[in-house]
N, C-alpha and C positions, 0 to 999 in steps of 0.2 A: 969267523969273524963274529964278534958278539952283537946282540939285539941292539943295544945302544950306540955301537958305531954304525950300524946299518940305518938305524933312526937318524941319526946325526947326520949321515951323508944325504939321505932324502931331504931332510930339512935344508941342508945347504943347497940342494938343487933348486928348492922354489926361490931362495935368496938370489941365488946365481941368475935364474930367468928374469926375475924382475930387475936386478941390477943391470944386467946386460940390456935388457930393451930400454930401461930409463936412460942408460948413458948413450945408447945409439940415438935415441931422440933428442938428447941434449947436445950431442954433437952435431946431428943436422941442423938443429936450432941455431948453433952458434956459427956454422957455415952459412945458413940463411942470413943472418945478420951481417957476417963478413963479406959475402958476394950479393948482397941486397936481392935476394930471390926468395921463393917462397914454397918451394917444393922438395928442398933438400932434406927437410926433416923427415920426409917419407922414406927417402934413401937411408937415412940413419935408423929409421925404424925397421926397415927391412933387413938392413946389417945387424942389427941388434937381434931380431928375431933368429936369423941365420947363426949367429954367433952362440945364441941360447940354445938351440936345437943340437949343435954340434958339442957344446960343453956338456949338456945332459947326457948325451950318448956316451961321451968319454968316462963321466962320472958313474953311470950306472952300469957300464961294461963290466968291471969287476964284480958287481953284484950278481949280473946274470951269469957269469963264468962260474962263481961259487955254486949257484943253484943248480947249474948243469953238473958239475962235478960231483955235488950231492947224490944226485939222481942216477948218475952213472956208476958211482963207486959205491 
């Protein structure tokens, strides 16, 4: 994998984290207004953080595997 591809993948990770958390909070705020509550935005925040961590792991897994293969081979 070239350095540019790796750099773009890492750059995409940052956007993915921000987007996941933002969408989770916006979903929670929308649910708060729909059900007239005030705490569902926190559930959306937690859901966004969980999705962000899972997605980052999935995105960086190929990079970590490539590094291990180069060290072993």
